[in-house]
C-alpha positions as CSV (number, residue, x, y, z in Angstrom):
1,M,17.6,-27.2,18.1
2,S,15.5,-24.3,16.1
3,L,14.9,-21.4,17.4
4,L,11.2,-21.5,17.3
5,D,9.5,-24.4,16.9
6,V,5.8,-23.9,16.3
7,R,3.7,-27.5,16.0
8,N,0.2,-28.0,15.0
9,L,-0.9,-24.9,16.5
10,R,-4.7,-23.6,16.3
11,V,-6.6,-20.9,17.7
12,R,-10.2,-20.8,18.1
13,F,-12.4,-18.3,18.7
14,T,-15.8,-18.0,20.5
15,S,-18.2,-15.7,20.1
16,T,-21.0,-14.0,22.6
17,Q,-23.2,-16.5,20.7
18,S,-21.1,-19.7,21.6
19,V,-19.8,-19.9,17.5
20,S,-16.7,-20.7,17.2
21,T,-14.6,-19.6,14.6
22,T,-11.2,-21.7,13.7
23,A,-8.5,-18.9,12.8
24,V,-5.2,-21.4,12.5
25,D,-6.3,-24.8,12.3
26,G,-2.7,-27.1,12.7
27,V,0.3,-24.5,11.8
28,S,3.9,-26.2,12.2
29,L,7.1,-23.9,11.2
30,T,10.2,-23.2,12.7
31,V,13.0,-20.4,12.4
32,E,16.3,-20.7,12.9
33,A,18.6,-18.4,15.0
34,G,19.6,-15.4,12.6
35,E,17.1,-16.5,9.6
36,V,14.2,-14.4,8.0
37,V,11.1,-16.0,7.6
38,A,7.8,-14.8,5.6
39,L,4.2,-15.8,6.7
40,V,2.6,-14.3,3.5
41,G,-1.1,-14.5,3.1
42,E,-4.5,-12.9,2.3
43,S,-5.9,-10.7,5.1
44,G,-7.8,-13.6,7.2
45,C,-5.6,-16.5,6.8
46,G,-4.6,-16.2,9.9
47,K,-0.9,-14.7,9.7
48,S,-1.8,-12.1,12.4
49,A,-3.3,-14.6,14.9
50,T,-0.4,-16.6,14.2
51,A,1.8,-13.9,15.2
52,L,0.1,-13.1,18.3
53,A,-0.4,-16.2,19.5
54,L,2.8,-16.6,19.7
55,L,3.1,-13.5,22.4
56,G,0.1,-14.8,24.2
57,L,-1.3,-11.5,23.2
58,L,-4.8,-12.9,21.9
59,P,-8.2,-11.6,23.6
60,G,-9.6,-13.8,25.9
61,S,-12.2,-15.3,23.6
62,A,-9.4,-17.6,21.9
63,R,-8.0,-20.8,22.7
64,V,-4.6,-22.3,21.7
65,E,-3.6,-25.7,21.4
66,G,-0.6,-26.9,20.4
67,E,3.0,-26.4,20.8
68,I,5.3,-23.5,20.7
69,V,8.8,-24.1,21.6
70,F,10.4,-20.7,21.9
71,D,14.6,-21.2,22.9
72,G,14.1,-25.0,24.5
73,E,10.8,-23.7,26.7
74,D,7.1,-24.2,25.9
75,L,5.7,-20.9,25.9
76,T,1.9,-21.8,25.8
77,T,2.7,-23.5,29.6
78,L,3.5,-20.0,31.0
79,N,1.4,-17.9,32.8
80,D,1.0,-14.3,32.1
81,R,3.8,-13.0,34.3
82,Q,5.7,-15.6,33.0
83,L,5.4,-14.4,29.1
84,S,5.1,-10.7,30.3
85,A,8.6,-11.2,31.4
86,R,10.1,-12.7,27.9
87,R,7.9,-10.2,25.7
88,G,10.0,-7.7,24.6
89,R,13.4,-9.2,26.5
90,D,13.5,-12.3,24.5
91,L,10.6,-12.2,21.6
92,A,9.2,-8.3,20.1
93,M,6.7,-7.1,17.1
94,V,6.6,-4.5,15.1
95,F,2.9,-3.7,14.7
96,Q,1.4,-3.0,11.4
97,D,0.0,0.8,12.2
98,P,2.1,2.6,14.8
99,M,-0.1,4.9,15.4
100,T,-2.6,3.0,17.4
101,S,0.1,0.9,18.7
102,L,2.4,4.2,20.3
103,N,0.6,5.9,23.2
104,P,-0.4,9.3,21.8
105,V,-0.1,11.1,24.9
106,V,3.1,9.8,26.1
107,P,6.5,11.8,24.6
108,I,8.6,8.8,22.5
109,G,11.4,8.9,25.0
110,V,9.4,7.8,27.6
111,Q,8.0,4.8,25.6
112,I,11.1,3.8,24.5
113,T,12.9,4.2,28.1
114,E,9.3,2.1,30.3
115,V,11.1,-0.9,28.0
116,L,14.6,-0.9,29.2
117,L,13.5,0.0,33.1
118,R,11.4,-3.0,33.0
119,H,13.0,-6.0,31.5
120,T,17.1,-4.4,31.4
121,G,17.4,-2.9,35.0
122,L,19.0,0.3,33.8
123,S,18.9,3.4,35.9
124,K,17.1,6.3,34.8
125,A,19.8,8.4,32.9
126,A,21.0,5.2,31.1
127,A,17.7,4.4,30.0
128,G,17.7,8.1,28.5
129,A,21.4,7.7,27.0
130,R,20.2,4.4,25.5
131,A,16.7,5.8,24.0
132,E,18.9,7.9,22.3
133,E,21.2,5.8,20.6
134,L,18.2,3.5,19.6
135,L,16.8,6.0,17.6
136,R,20.1,7.2,16.1
137,E,20.3,3.5,14.9
138,V,16.9,3.2,13.3
139,G,17.8,6.4,11.1
140,I,15.9,9.2,13.2
141,P,18.4,12.7,13.1
142,D,17.8,14.9,15.9
143,P,17.2,12.1,18.4
144,V,17.6,14.4,21.3
145,R,14.3,16.6,20.3
146,R,12.4,13.3,18.8
147,L,12.5,12.0,22.5
148,R,10.3,14.7,23.3
149,Q,8.4,14.6,20.7
150,Y,4.4,13.2,20.8
151,P,4.0,10.1,17.8
152,H,1.5,12.6,15.9
153,Q,4.4,15.1,15.4
154,L,6.2,12.7,13.7
155,S,5.7,11.2,9.9
156,G,4.7,8.0,9.3
157,G,7.6,6.8,8.4
158,M,9.4,7.8,11.5
159,R,6.5,6.3,14.2
160,Q,7.5,3.1,12.5
161,R,10.8,3.5,12.8
162,V,9.9,4.4,17.0
163,M,7.9,0.8,17.3
164,I,11.2,-0.8,15.8
165,A,13.5,1.1,18.5
166,I,11.2,0.1,20.9
167,A,11.5,-3.9,19.5
168,I,15.2,-4.0,19.2
169,A,15.6,-2.0,22.8
170,C,16.2,-5.2,24.7
171,G,17.7,-7.0,22.2
172,P,15.4,-9.8,21.2
173,K,16.5,-13.2,19.9
174,L,13.1,-13.3,17.9
175,L,11.8,-9.9,16.3
176,I,8.6,-10.5,14.4
177,A,7.3,-7.7,11.8
178,D,3.5,-7.7,11.2
179,E,3.0,-6.0,8.4
180,P,4.8,-3.1,8.6
181,T,5.4,-1.5,5.8
182,T,1.5,-1.8,4.3
183,A,0.6,1.9,4.1
184,L,3.7,3.4,3.6
185,D,5.6,5.2,0.4
186,V,7.7,3.0,-1.8
187,T,10.7,4.9,-0.5
188,I,10.2,4.5,3.1
189,Q,8.9,1.0,2.7
190,A,12.6,0.1,1.5
191,Q,14.1,2.3,4.0
192,V,11.9,0.2,6.9
193,L,12.6,-3.3,4.9
194,E,16.5,-2.5,4.6
195,L,16.3,-1.5,8.2
196,L,15.1,-4.6,9.3
197,A,17.1,-6.4,7.2
198,R,20.4,-4.8,8.8
199,L,18.9,-4.9,12.4
200,A,18.2,-8.6,12.5
201,R,22.1,-8.9,10.7
202,D,24.2,-6.9,13.1
203,H,22.0,-8.1,16.3
204,G,21.7,-11.9,15.2
205,A,18.4,-11.5,16.2
206,A,15.8,-13.8,14.1
207,L,13.0,-11.9,11.9
208,L,9.3,-13.5,11.5
209,M,7.9,-11.6,8.4
210,I,4.5,-11.4,7.8
211,T,3.0,-9.8,4.9
212,H,0.1,-10.2,2.2
213,D,2.9,-9.1,-0.7
214,L,5.4,-11.7,-2.1
215,G,7.1,-9.1,-3.7
216,V,8.4,-7.4,-0.2
217,V,9.7,-10.4,0.4
218,A,11.4,-11.3,-2.5
219,G,14.6,-9.5,-1.7
220,L,14.5,-10.4,2.1
221,A,13.6,-13.7,3.0
222,D,15.3,-16.5,3.4
223,R,12.0,-19.5,3.5
224,V,8.8,-18.3,3.1
225,N,5.4,-19.8,4.4
226,V,2.6,-19.6,2.1
227,M,-0.6,-19.3,4.4
228,Y,-4.6,-19.8,2.9
229,G,-7.3,-20.6,5.6
230,G,-5.6,-20.8,8.5
231,R,-3.0,-24.1,7.4
232,V,0.5,-23.6,5.8
233,V,0.2,-24.4,2.8
234,E,3.5,-24.1,0.7
235,T,6.9,-23.5,2.4
236,A,10.2,-23.6,0.4
237,S,13.1,-21.7,0.3
238,A,12.7,-18.0,-1.4
239,P,14.4,-18.6,-4.5
240,E,12.8,-22.1,-4.9
241,L,9.0,-20.9,-4.3
242,F,9.3,-18.1,-6.7
243,R,11.2,-20.1,-9.6
244,R,8.9,-22.9,-9.3
245,P,5.5,-22.7,-7.1
246,M,3.8,-25.4,-6.8
247,H,0.4,-24.3,-4.7
248,R,-2.4,-23.3,-6.6
249,Y,-2.4,-20.3,-4.1
250,T,1.1,-19.6,-4.4
251,R,0.8,-19.0,-8.0
252,G,-2.3,-17.0,-7.9
253,L,-0.7,-14.6,-5.1
254,L,2.7,-14.3,-7.8
255,A,0.3,-14.3,-11.2
256,S,-1.4,-11.1,-8.6
257,I,1.3,-8.9,-8.7
258,P,1.9,-6.2,-11.1
259,A,5.7,-5.7,-12.0
260,L,7.7,-2.8,-13.7
261,D,9.2,-5.3,-16.1
262,S,5.6,-6.9,-16.9
263,P,4.2,-6.4,-20.3
264,R,1.5,-3.4,-20.1
265,D,-0.5,-4.6,-22.6
266,V,-2.5,-7.6,-20.2
267,A,-4.6,-7.5,-17.7
268,L,-3.6,-8.6,-14.2
269,T,-4.4,-12.7,-13.3
270,P,-6.7,-12.0,-10.1
271,I,-7.9,-14.9,-7.8
272,P,-11.6,-14.9,-7.8
273,G,-13.5,-15.0,-5.4
274,S,-12.5,-14.5,-1.3
275,P,-10.9,-16.4,1.3
276,F,-14.3,-16.6,3.4
277,D,-15.8,-17.9,0.6
278,R,-16.1,-21.6,2.0
279,L,-16.8,-23.0,5.5
280,P,-15.5,-24.4,7.4
281,W,-12.1,-25.1,6.3
282,E,-11.9,-28.6,7.8
283,S,-13.1,-30.4,5.4
284,G,-11.1,-30.3,3.3
285,C,-8.6,-27.9,0.7
286,S,-9.9,-24.6,1.8
287,F,-8.6,-23.0,-1.3
288,A,-10.8,-25.7,-3.1
289,S,-13.9,-23.2,-4.1
290,R,-11.0,-20.6,-6.0
291,C,-8.9,-23.0,-7.3
292,A,-9.7,-23.6,-11.3
293,V,-8.7,-27.0,-10.9
294,A,-10.3,-28.0,-8.0
295,D,-12.1,-31.8,-7.9
296,E,-13.8,-34.3,-5.8
297,A,-10.0,-35.3,-4.7
298,C,-9.5,-31.9,-3.4
299,M,-12.2,-32.5,-0.7
300,V,-9.9,-35.5,1.4
301,P,-10.4,-34.6,5.2
302,D,-7.4,-33.3,7.0
303,L,-5.0,-32.8,3.4
304,P,-1.6,-33.7,4.5
305,M,1.5,-31.7,3.4
306,T,3.4,-33.0,0.5
307,D,7.7,-33.2,0.2
308,D,8.0,-31.9,-3.4
309,S,11.5,-31.5,-3.0
310,P,14.4,-31.2,-0.1
311,G,12.6,-28.2,2.0
312,H,10.0,-27.5,-0.6
313,R,6.7,-28.8,0.9
314,H,3.0,-28.0,-0.4
315,R,-0.6,-28.7,0.3
316,C,-1.8,-29.5,-2.9
317,V,-3.7,-32.0,-5.2
318,H,-2.7,-30.5,-8.4
319,P,0.4,-28.9,-8.1
320,G,2.2,-26.8,-10.6
321,G,0.8,-26.8,-13.8
322,D,0.9,-24.2,-16.6
323,A,1.2,-20.1,-15.6
324,P,-2.2,-18.6,-15.8
325,V,-2.6,-16.8,-19.5
326,P,-2.5,-13.4,-19.2
327,V,-5.7,-11.5,-20.8
328,S,-5.0,-9.3,-23.7
329,V,-6.1,-5.6,-23.3
330,T,-7.2,-3.3,-26.4
331,T,-6.6,0.1,-25.0
332,R,-9.0,2.7,-26.9
333,E,-7.0,5.5,-28.3
334,P,-8.9,9.0,-28.6
335,Q,-10.2,9.8,-32.0
336,A,-8.5,13.2,-33.2
337,P,-10.7,15.8,-34.5
338,S,-11.9,15.8,-38.1
339,G,-9.6,18.9,-39.0
340,G,-6.8,16.7,-37.8
341,G,-4.2,17.6,-35.2
342,S,-4.1,16.4,-31.6
343,P,-7.3,17.0,-29.8
344,E,-7.6,19.4,-27.4
345,P,-7.5,18.3,-23.3
346,L,-9.9,17.5,-21.3
347,V,-8.3,19.3,-18.7
348,R,-5.7,21.7,-18.6
349,I,-4.1,23.1,-15.6
350,S,-1.8,25.8,-15.8
351,D,0.3,27.3,-12.9
352,L,-1.8,25.8,-10.5
353,R,-1.1,26.5,-6.7
354,V,-2.5,25.3,-3.4
355,R,-1.6,26.7,-0.2
356,Y,-2.5,25.9,3.2
357,P,-2.2,28.2,6.9
358,A,0.4,26.6,8.7
359,R,0.3,29.4,11.7
360,R,-1.3,32.4,12.3
361,A,-0.9,35.7,14.0
362,A,-2.3,35.9,17.3
363,V,-4.1,38.7,17.6
364,T,-5.6,39.1,14.1
365,N,-5.7,35.2,13.5
366,R,-4.6,35.7,9.9
367,P,-2.3,33.5,8.4
368,V,1.2,34.4,8.3
369,E,2.9,31.3,7.0
370,Y,1.5,29.3,4.4
371,V,2.4,25.5,3.7
372,R,2.6,25.3,-0.1
373,A,0.7,22.0,-1.0
374,V,0.8,22.5,-5.5
375,D,3.5,24.8,-6.2
376,G,2.8,25.7,-9.4
377,V,2.1,22.5,-11.4
378,S,0.5,22.7,-15.1
379,L,0.3,19.4,-16.7
380,D,-2.5,18.2,-19.3
381,L,-5.1,14.9,-19.0
382,P,-6.0,14.2,-22.5
383,R,-9.3,12.7,-23.4
384,G,-10.1,9.5,-22.8
385,R,-6.6,8.7,-21.4
386,T,-4.9,7.8,-17.7
387,Y,-2.4,10.3,-17.0
388,G,-0.4,8.3,-13.6
389,L,0.1,11.1,-10.7
390,V,2.7,9.6,-8.6
391,G,5.3,10.6,-5.5
392,E,5.4,9.9,-1.9
393,S,3.0,10.7,0.3
394,G,2.7,14.6,1.4
395,C,4.2,16.1,-2.3
396,G,0.1,17.5,-3.1
397,K,-0.8,14.4,-5.5
398,S,-4.2,14.4,-3.3
399,S,-4.1,18.3,-2.9
400,L,-3.9,18.7,-6.8
401,G,-6.9,15.9,-7.6
402,R,-9.2,17.9,-5.3
403,A,-8.4,21.2,-6.2
404,L,-9.4,19.8,-10.0
405,L,-13.0,19.2,-8.3
406,R,-12.7,22.4,-6.3
407,L,-12.8,20.2,-3.1
408,E,-9.9,23.0,-2.1
409,P,-9.5,26.3,-2.6
410,V,-7.3,27.6,-5.3
411,A,-4.5,29.8,-4.2
412,S,-3.9,31.0,-7.7
413,G,-3.7,29.2,-11.6
414,S,-6.6,27.9,-13.8
415,V,-7.9,24.6,-14.0
416,L,-9.6,24.3,-17.8
417,F,-12.6,21.4,-17.9
418,D,-13.6,21.3,-21.4
419,G,-12.6,25.1,-21.5
420,V,-14.5,26.1,-18.8
421,D,-12.1,27.6,-15.9
422,L,-13.2,25.9,-13.0
423,A,-10.4,27.9,-11.0
424,G,-12.5,30.6,-9.6
425,M,-16.2,30.3,-10.5
426,R,-18.9,30.0,-7.7
427,E,-20.5,26.9,-6.3
428,R,-23.6,27.7,-8.3
429,G,-21.7,27.0,-11.5
430,L,-19.5,24.3,-10.1
431,R,-22.3,21.9,-9.5
432,P,-23.6,21.1,-13.0
433,M,-19.6,20.6,-14.1
434,R,-19.2,18.4,-11.3
435,R,-21.8,15.5,-12.5
436,R,-19.1,15.2,-15.2
437,M,-16.2,14.6,-12.5
438,Q,-16.2,12.4,-10.0
439,M,-13.6,10.8,-8.0
440,V,-13.1,7.4,-6.0
441,F,-11.2,7.9,-2.5
442,Q,-8.7,5.7,-1.2
443,D,-10.3,4.5,2.3
444,P,-13.9,3.4,0.9
445,M,-15.5,2.5,4.8
446,A,-14.8,6.2,5.3
447,S,-16.3,8.0,2.5
448,L,-19.2,5.7,2.4
449,N,-22.4,6.6,4.5
450,P,-22.4,3.6,6.8
451,R,-26.3,4.3,8.0
452,Q,-27.3,4.1,4.3
453,S,-27.4,0.6,2.2
454,V,-25.5,0.6,-1.0
455,G,-28.7,0.7,-3.5
456,D,-29.4,4.5,-1.5
457,I,-25.6,5.6,-1.6
458,L,-25.7,5.1,-5.2
459,E,-29.2,6.8,-6.1
460,L,-28.1,9.4,-3.9
461,P,-26.3,11.6,-6.7
462,L,-28.4,10.6,-9.1
463,R,-31.5,12.9,-7.0
464,V,-28.5,15.4,-6.5
465,H,-28.0,16.3,-9.9
466,G,-31.4,15.8,-11.3
467,V,-31.3,13.1,-13.4
468,P,-34.0,12.8,-15.6
469,G,-36.6,9.5,-14.0
470,G,-38.0,8.5,-11.6
471,R,-37.2,6.3,-8.5
472,R,-37.8,3.6,-11.3
473,E,-35.4,4.2,-13.1
474,W,-32.7,4.9,-10.8
475,R,-33.4,1.7,-9.7
476,A,-32.9,0.4,-12.8
477,K,-29.9,2.4,-13.6
478,V,-28.3,1.1,-9.8
479,L,-28.8,-2.6,-10.9
480,R,-27.0,-2.2,-14.1
481,T,-24.1,-0.1,-12.2
482,L,-23.8,-3.3,-10.0
483,D,-23.8,-5.5,-12.6
484,Q,-21.0,-3.2,-14.2
485,V,-18.6,-3.4,-11.2
486,G,-19.0,-7.0,-10.7
487,L,-21.6,-6.6,-7.9
488,P,-24.3,-9.4,-7.2
489,R,-27.7,-7.4,-7.8
490,A,-28.8,-8.3,-4.0
491,A,-26.1,-5.9,-2.5
492,E,-28.5,-2.7,-3.2
493,H,-29.9,-4.0,0.0
494,R,-26.6,-4.7,2.0
495,Y,-24.3,-1.9,4.1
496,P,-21.4,-1.4,3.9
497,H,-19.7,-2.9,6.9
498,E,-21.2,-6.5,5.6
499,F,-18.2,-6.2,2.5
500,S,-15.4,-7.0,2.3
501,G,-12.6,-4.3,1.7
502,G,-12.1,-5.1,-2.2
503,Q,-16.2,-4.9,-2.4
504,R,-16.5,-1.8,-1.1
505,Q,-14.0,-0.1,-3.3
506,R,-16.6,-1.7,-6.1
507,V,-18.9,0.5,-4.4
508,G,-17.1,3.4,-4.8
509,I,-16.5,2.9,-7.9
510,A,-20.0,2.8,-9.1
511,R,-20.8,5.5,-6.9
512,A,-18.3,7.6,-9.3
513,I,-19.6,5.9,-12.5
514,I,-23.4,5.9,-12.5
515,L,-23.5,9.7,-13.1
516,E,-20.9,8.8,-16.6
517,P,-18.9,11.2,-15.9
518,D,-16.1,12.4,-17.9
519,L,-13.5,12.8,-15.7
520,L,-12.3,10.0,-13.0
521,I,-9.9,10.9,-10.1
522,A,-8.7,7.6,-8.4
523,D,-7.0,8.6,-5.5
524,E,-4.9,5.5,-3.9
525,P,-7.7,3.2,-5.1
526,V,-5.8,0.1,-4.2
527,S,-3.3,0.8,-1.5
528,A,-4.7,-0.5,1.4
529,L,-6.1,-4.0,-0.8
530,D,-5.0,-7.3,-0.5
531,V,-2.4,-8.3,-3.9
532,S,-5.4,-10.8,-5.0
533,V,-8.2,-8.0,-4.4
534,Q,-5.7,-5.4,-5.9
535,A,-5.4,-7.3,-9.4
536,Q,-9.6,-7.4,-8.8
537,I,-9.7,-3.4,-9.0
538,V,-7.1,-2.7,-11.2
539,N,-8.8,-4.6,-13.8
540,L,-12.2,-3.1,-13.0
541,L,-10.9,0.4,-13.4
542,Q,-9.6,-0.8,-16.5
543,E,-12.6,-2.0,-18.1
544,V,-14.8,1.3,-16.8
545,K,-12.3,3.0,-18.3
546,R,-12.8,1.3,-21.7
547,T,-16.2,1.0,-21.8
548,L,-17.1,5.0,-20.7
549,S,-14.2,6.1,-22.4
550,L,-13.5,8.1,-19.2
551,T,-10.1,10.5,-18.9
552,T,-8.6,9.6,-15.5
553,L,-6.5,10.9,-13.1
554,L,-4.5,7.9,-11.5
555,I,-3.0,8.9,-7.9
556,A,-0.8,6.3,-6.4
557,H,2.4,6.0,-5.1
558,D,2.4,2.2,-6.2
559,L,4.7,2.7,-9.7
560,A,3.6,-1.0,-10.6
561,V,0.7,-0.3,-10.8
562,V,0.9,2.8,-12.3
563,R,3.0,1.6,-15.2
564,H,0.2,-0.9,-15.6
565,M,-2.7,1.7,-15.9
566,S,-1.0,5.3,-16.9
567,D,-0.7,6.3,-20.9
568,T,1.5,9.2,-19.7
569,V,3.4,9.6,-15.7
570,G,3.7,12.8,-13.9
571,V,6.0,12.4,-11.3
572,M,5.5,14.9,-7.9
573,Y,8.1,15.9,-5.2
574,L,7.0,19.0,-2.5
575,G,4.4,20.1,-4.9
576,R,5.7,20.3,-7.6
577,L,6.1,18.4,-11.1
578,V,9.5,17.2,-11.4
579,E,9.2,15.2,-14.5
580,E,6.6,13.9,-16.7
581,A,6.3,11.8,-19.8
582,D,4.8,9.1,-21.8
583,S,4.5,6.0,-19.1
584,R,7.0,3.3,-21.8
585,E,9.2,5.8,-22.2
586,L,9.2,7.5,-18.7
587,F,9.8,3.6,-17.2
588,E,12.7,2.8,-19.7
589,R,14.5,6.2,-19.2
590,P,13.9,8.1,-16.0
591,L,15.8,11.5,-16.2
592,H,15.3,13.1,-12.8
593,P,17.1,11.5,-9.7
594,Y,13.7,11.2,-7.7
595,T,12.1,9.2,-10.4
596,V,15.4,7.2,-10.4
597,S,15.0,6.2,-6.7
598,L,11.6,5.8,-7.0
599,M,12.0,3.1,-9.2
600,S,14.9,1.5,-7.8
601,A,12.8,1.3,-4.5
602,V,10.3,-0.9,-5.6
603,P,10.8,-4.1,-4.8
604,L,10.6,-7.0,-7.8
605,P,9.0,-10.3,-7.0
606,D,11.8,-12.1,-8.1
607,P,14.7,-12.8,-5.6
608,V,17.3,-13.4,-8.5
609,A,16.8,-10.1,-9.7
610,E,16.2,-8.3,-6.8
611,S,19.6,-9.7,-5.1
612,R,21.6,-8.4,-8.7
613,R,20.2,-5.1,-8.7
614,E,21.8,-2.1,-7.0
615,R,18.7,0.0,-5.1
616,I,19.1,3.9,-4.4
617,I,17.7,4.2,-0.8
618,L,16.2,7.6,-0.4
619,S,17.9,9.2,3.2
620,G,15.5,10.5,5.3
621,D,11.8,11.8,5.4
622,L,10.3,14.4,2.7
623,P,11.1,18.0,4.2
624,S,8.0,20.3,5.1
625,P,6.3,22.0,2.5
626,A,5.8,24.8,5.1
627,N,9.9,25.1,4.8
628,P,11.2,23.9,1.5
629,P,14.6,23.8,0.7
630,S,16.1,26.5,-1.1
631,G,17.2,25.9,-4.9
632,C,16.6,22.6,-5.8
633,P,13.5,21.0,-3.6
634,F,15.0,17.5,-4.0
635,H,18.6,18.1,-3.2
636,T,18.6,17.9,0.4
637,R,18.0,14.2,-0.5
638,C,19.6,13.5,-4.2
639,P,22.2,11.0,-4.4
640,F,23.1,12.2,-7.4
641,R,23.9,16.3,-6.1
642,R,26.5,18.4,-7.7
643,E,28.3,21.8,-7.0
644,T,26.1,24.4,-5.3
645,R,23.8,24.9,-8.4
646,C,21.4,22.8,-6.8
647,A,20.7,24.2,-3.5
648,D,21.1,27.8,-4.8
649,E,19.0,27.9,-8.0
650,V,15.3,26.4,-8.7
651,P,15.3,24.0,-11.9
652,Q,12.6,25.0,-14.3
653,V,10.3,22.1,-16.1
654,R,11.5,21.7,-19.5
655,E,11.6,19.5,-22.6
656,V,14.9,17.5,-22.5
657,V,13.8,15.1,-24.8
658,P,10.7,15.4,-27.3
659,G,7.5,14.4,-24.8
660,H,9.7,14.0,-21.3
661,R,9.7,16.9,-19.5
662,V,11.8,17.2,-16.8
663,A,13.2,19.9,-13.4
664,C,16.8,19.1,-13.1
665,H,20.2,20.7,-13.9
666,W,21.6,17.6,-15.1
667,A,19.1,15.8,-17.0
668,E,21.1,15.8,-19.9
669,D,23.9,14.5,-18.0
670,I,21.7,11.5,-16.6
671,A,20.2,10.9,-20.1
672,G,23.6,10.8,-22.0
673,L,22.7,13.7,-24.6
674,S,25.8,16.2,-22.9
């Protein structure tokens, strides 16, 4: 008997207008004891609703039908008190956002011990000792001090580890992880995935992993269930599904993922449309409106699952088929000046430093300690090229981008934009320069005015910068820009909350390019998007760059996206540039141990390749930029550190091979040049 056997699960929500929406439509799946099972699909496909139904955590407006047999007992027959007794003890969940799941006004230790006190009968002293042991088990240093801290005092990776500690506190038989790595850096993501796999293995627990990214589960899952439109549309073992995907939606998800070994000169192949394009789902294949080969045969009600091979089932009338044909991309090279030689870069940053007050004097209120967010960075942004800036959260990437636009004060150094130093320029002089520099922010919902229509949002930059023309000319420009970013012209009358995440990001891009700038800074533009939507936005940014001959600074922690889009790549760590090279050169031959570690942490969407490669999992979190380590800032986490030189001497950025700059004492050894 399976540990978990879900049979024909249906979840319907009824709104205040008595409108019924089917979120989960006949899902059946099993999880064996000790097995890792993945539930994969885009936002809105019903993954999280399925997980919440398993735990009985859906709101009162939800109606649940079907059977959820866990350890021989149907959970749908239990009342709230009986379910509550099993949650935390036998079933536990790690939620997507630990900051909204942890109580912000209660210390970490109290939140862990209350689970133990409720379900295990331990004394307070024994529960406190067990809480300390749990923090140590999930890899949080100095657990005694951390138990007294509050969630806001921990990093994102540590908060997620605390959530995992709470989930495993009582030794549950089934652990459900709902998008546990979505907003984390690639290094922290690797740590969390490694931790979940190890804990499930050591504790003998089964793991149900919910995610939108097939690449994340390639090296973790034993079996994969792909969901779309509230239904499981394909299920198979992980190696079988990645080797031979049968459902058109599964193939579309895999084609949308940029990989470190994929060609750079082809566009990604996104899935057209949206999961909400066609309702109700009951009237045939839910994917038909987005499928290139759909026909009348796909409209059969209650399309059944088909056995393709033992353990491999799918719900597709036209399974398999050829892989999507990649679209070639022609990169427009910047033209050299007529006198020959290389063109002057559009932006030249020299010894840039950005500091934030960390502590102020009690009497004078003057800063006495600073966070060195950017600590002496020098780099060039060539005209018409894309410069990718990568590193973990807190390394100074966004601070550098904002300082370039003078949205943050510059402590020292120079920022030459087309020969003009912006670092010491006053606001009056900055305004005409800012028309030529625009930014795409990470969270479009937070950066778009919710009270303005899209038309007003796009028209505002034209009015602020006094673009010649009147309302008629400006509206025509707004409509042309909507065409350019692939939004319907009717979108000008709608408001940000009426769009999906990917559509809102298109609005953000439209606002940035409507002034036809020379420089575009894209700060984590795809980090929170589904992989299929991510592919659409990546292709759009590439097309906009070619059409407008933009110079682009791409800030991201996703190395696969950076490799796909960038001509040159710079790697930052703790406010400093530690490596810089041509994109092809850097990814083929990384010379800094931090870069090597970042690439090792990127999940490969191939279970076979993932199982064969050696991974370097960085220990710990990024040190505080208010109190950085002595010597090389990376030496406290470096797997290649040697002698005392790394701890005593700060390595300078130098050219190790032509065009490849590295800040590492042992770069020649890594390159094999010593």
